[in-house]
C-alpha positions as CSV (number, residue, x, y, z in Angstrom):
1,M,107.1,117.2,24.4
2,A,106.5,120.8,23.5
3,R,107.0,123.5,26.0
4,G,103.8,124.8,27.6
5,K,102.9,128.4,27.1
6,I,103.7,130.7,30.0
7,Q,101.0,133.1,31.1
8,I,102.2,136.6,30.6
9,K,101.6,138.4,33.9
10,L,103.6,140.0,36.6
11,I,105.8,137.6,38.5
12,E,104.9,138.0,42.2
13,N,108.1,136.5,43.6
14,S,110.8,139.1,43.5
15,T,113.7,136.6,43.2
16,N,112.0,134.8,40.3
17,R,111.2,138.1,38.7
18,Q,114.8,139.2,38.8
19,V,116.0,135.9,37.4
20,T,113.5,136.0,34.5
21,Y,114.5,139.6,33.8
22,S,118.2,138.7,33.6
23,K,117.6,135.7,31.3
24,R,115.2,137.5,28.9
25,R,117.4,140.6,28.8
26,N,120.4,138.5,27.8
27,G,118.3,136.8,25.2
28,L,117.0,140.1,23.8
29,F,120.5,141.5,23.6
30,K,121.6,138.3,21.8
31,K,118.8,138.7,19.2
32,A,119.8,142.4,18.7
33,N,123.4,141.5,18.1
34,E,122.3,138.8,15.6
35,L,120.2,141.4,13.8
36,T,123.2,143.7,13.7
37,V,125.5,141.1,12.3
38,L,123.2,139.3,9.9
39,C,121.2,142.3,8.6
40,D,123.6,145.3,9.1
41,A,120.9,146.9,11.2
42,R,121.5,149.7,13.7
43,V,119.9,148.6,17.0
44,S,119.7,150.5,20.2
45,I,118.0,149.0,23.3
46,I,117.7,150.9,26.7
47,M,116.3,149.0,29.7
48,F,115.8,149.9,33.3
49,S,115.1,147.2,35.9
50,T,112.7,147.6,38.8
51,T,115.7,148.6,40.9
52,G,116.5,151.4,38.5
53,K,119.6,149.8,37.1
54,L,120.4,150.7,33.5
55,H,121.1,148.1,30.8
56,E,121.9,149.2,27.3
57,F,122.8,147.6,23.9
58,I,123.9,149.6,20.9
59,S,125.2,148.4,17.6
60,P,128.9,148.9,17.2
61,S,128.4,150.9,14.0
62,T,126.4,153.7,15.6
63,T,125.7,155.6,18.9
64,T,122.6,156.1,20.9
65,K,122.6,159.8,20.0
66,Q,122.8,159.0,16.2
67,V,119.9,156.6,16.5
68,I,117.8,159.2,18.4
69,D,118.6,162.0,15.9
70,Q,117.7,159.7,13.0
71,Y,114.5,158.8,14.9
72,Q,113.5,162.5,15.2
73,K,114.4,163.2,11.6
74,T,112.4,160.3,10.3
75,L,109.3,161.1,12.3
76,G,109.7,164.9,12.1
77,I,109.4,165.4,15.8
78,D,111.5,167.0,18.5
79,I,111.6,164.8,21.6
80,W,113.6,167.5,23.5
81,N,110.9,170.2,23.0
82,T,109.1,169.3,26.2
83,H,112.3,169.2,28.1
84,Y,113.3,172.6,26.6
85,E,110.1,174.1,27.7
86,K,110.6,172.9,31.3
87,M,114.1,174.4,31.2
88,Q,112.7,177.7,30.0
89,E,110.2,177.7,32.9
90,Q,112.9,177.0,35.4
91,L,115.0,179.8,33.9
92,K,112.1,182.2,34.2
93,Q,111.7,181.3,37.9
94,L,115.4,181.7,38.6
95,K,115.3,185.2,36.9
96,E,112.4,186.1,39.1
97,V,114.3,185.0,42.2
98,N,117.3,187.0,41.1
99,R,115.2,190.0,40.5
100,N,113.7,189.8,44.0
101,L,117.2,189.4,45.6
102,R,118.4,192.4,43.7
103,K,115.4,194.3,44.9
104,E,116.1,193.4,48.5
105,I,119.7,194.4,48.1
106,R,118.6,197.8,46.8
107,M,115.9,198.1,49.5
108,G,117.1,201.5,50.6
109,D,116.5,202.9,47.1
110,C,112.9,201.8,46.8
111,L,111.4,202.2,50.3
112,N,108.9,204.7,48.8
113,D,107.2,201.8,47.0
114,L,106.7,199.7,50.1
115,S,103.4,199.6,52.0
116,I,103.0,200.0,55.8
117,E,102.9,196.2,56.2
118,D,106.1,195.8,54.1
119,L,107.8,198.5,56.2
120,G,106.7,196.8,59.4
121,A,108.0,193.4,58.2
122,L,111.3,195.1,57.2
123,E,111.6,196.7,60.6
124,Q,111.1,193.3,62.3
125,E,113.8,191.7,60.1
126,M,116.2,194.5,60.8
127,E,115.6,194.2,64.6
128,S,116.1,190.4,64.4
129,S,119.3,190.9,62.4
130,V,120.6,193.5,64.9
131,T,119.8,191.1,67.8
132,L,121.8,188.3,66.1
133,I,124.7,190.6,65.4
134,R,124.7,191.9,69.0
135,D,124.6,188.4,70.5
136,R,127.5,187.4,68.3
137,K,129.4,190.5,69.2
138,Y,128.9,189.8,72.9
139,R,130.1,186.2,72.5
140,V,133.2,187.4,70.8
141,L,133.9,190.0,73.4
142,S,133.3,187.5,76.2
143,N,135.8,185.1,74.7
144,Q,138.3,187.9,74.3
145,I,137.8,189.0,77.9
146,D,138.3,185.5,79.2
147,T,141.5,185.1,77.2
148,S,142.8,188.5,78.5
149,R,142.0,187.4,82.1
150,K,144.0,184.2,81.6
151,K,146.9,186.2,80.3
152,V,146.7,188.6,83.3
153,R,146.7,185.7,85.7
154,N,149.7,184.1,84.0
155,V,151.6,187.5,84.1
156,E,150.7,187.9,87.8
157,E,152.0,184.4,88.5
158,I,155.3,185.1,86.7
159,H,155.6,188.4,88.6
160,K,154.9,186.7,91.9
161,N,157.7,184.1,91.2
162,L,160.1,186.9,90.3
163,L,159.4,188.7,93.5
164,H,160.0,185.5,95.5
165,E,163.3,185.0,93.8
166,L,164.2,188.6,94.4
167,E,163.4,188.2,98.1
168,S,165.6,185.1,98.2
169,L,168.5,187.0,96.8
170,K,168.1,189.8,99.3
171,E,168.2,187.3,102.2
172,D,171.3,185.6,100.7
173,P,173.0,188.2,98.5
174,Y,176.1,186.1,98.0
175,G,174.2,183.0,97.1
176,L,176.0,180.8,99.6
177,V,174.1,177.5,99.8
178,D,175.0,174.5,102.0
179,N,174.3,171.4,99.9
180,G,175.1,168.9,102.7
181,G,178.5,167.9,101.3
182,D,182.1,168.9,101.3
183,Y,181.4,171.7,98.8
184,D,179.8,175.0,99.3
185,T,178.6,177.0,96.3
186,L,178.9,180.7,96.0
187,I,177.0,182.5,93.3
188,G,178.4,185.8,92.4
189,Y,177.6,188.4,89.8
190,Q,180.2,190.0,87.6
191,N,179.6,192.1,84.6
192,G,175.9,191.6,84.8
193,G,176.0,187.8,84.7
194,P,176.1,185.0,87.2
195,R,179.4,183.2,88.0
196,I,179.7,180.0,90.0
197,F,182.6,179.4,92.4
198,A,183.4,176.3,94.3
199,L,184.7,176.3,97.9
200,R,186.1,173.1,99.4
201,L,186.4,172.8,103.1
202,Q,189.3,170.7,104.3
203,P,188.3,169.1,107.7
204,N,191.9,168.0,108.4
205,H,193.5,171.4,107.8
206,P,196.1,172.1,110.4
207,S,194.7,175.5,111.2
208,L,191.4,173.9,112.2
209,H,193.1,171.7,114.9
210,S,195.7,174.1,116.1
211,G,194.9,176.0,119.2
212,G,196.6,179.2,118.0
213,G,195.4,181.7,115.5
214,S,192.0,182.3,113.9
215,D,189.7,179.4,113.0
216,L,188.8,181.3,109.8
217,T,190.6,179.8,106.8
218,T,190.8,181.6,103.5
219,Y,190.5,179.6,100.3
220,P,191.0,180.8,96.8
221,L,187.9,181.0,94.5
222,L,188.0,178.7,91.6
223,D,186.3,180.1,88.5
C-alpha cells in the first residue's frame, strides 16, 4: 500500500514536532551530503530549531563564508550593508554620549553657555554629591573613632594590670611565696633581670628541736 500524504501544517504537539524536526533534518543533511558527493556541489545549510538550537551542514570542500561571498558576488548584493548601517548609527550614538561626557567633565569651562535651569540642576547635583561625600566621610571617621576607642580601652586594661603587678611587688618586694610544700620560692632581681632561688626547710633540723640558740636557720641560696 502506498503511503498517504501528510497534510503540511504546524504540528501542535511539541514532542511530535521535535521528533519530526529531528528526522527531517537528518534526511535533509543526508540529501545534501549525497549532492556533494555525487555532483561535486557546494552545499551550505543553516537551521535553527524552535528552541534556538543551531544545526549546520557545509560541504567539506568549502566554508560558510566562501558560500556567502560567492552568493553576494553572483547576485551583486551586499547582505552586510544593513548591518553596517546599524553599526554606523550605534557609533554615532556612542560618539554623542562621549561628547556629552566630555562636556560634563569640562563643565567649569562652559558655564557661560548654561541657562538658569541648567545652573539650578547643576547646583542640585553638586549638593547631592557633597551630601553623599559628607555621609561617607562621617562613616569613615566614626569607624576610625570606634577603632581608636577600642585601642585606648586595651591600653588602659594593660596599664591597670601593670599597676596591679607593681602593687604586688611593693607588698612582697622579695617575692617570697608560700606554695604549700616543703619549698619556698624567692624571686630576686640582679642586673635588671629576675632570678629564682629555691629554699628548702628541713623540719628535722637539730636547731629546730634544740632548746638553745636561735630558731632562725640560715640556708644557702641555690641559683
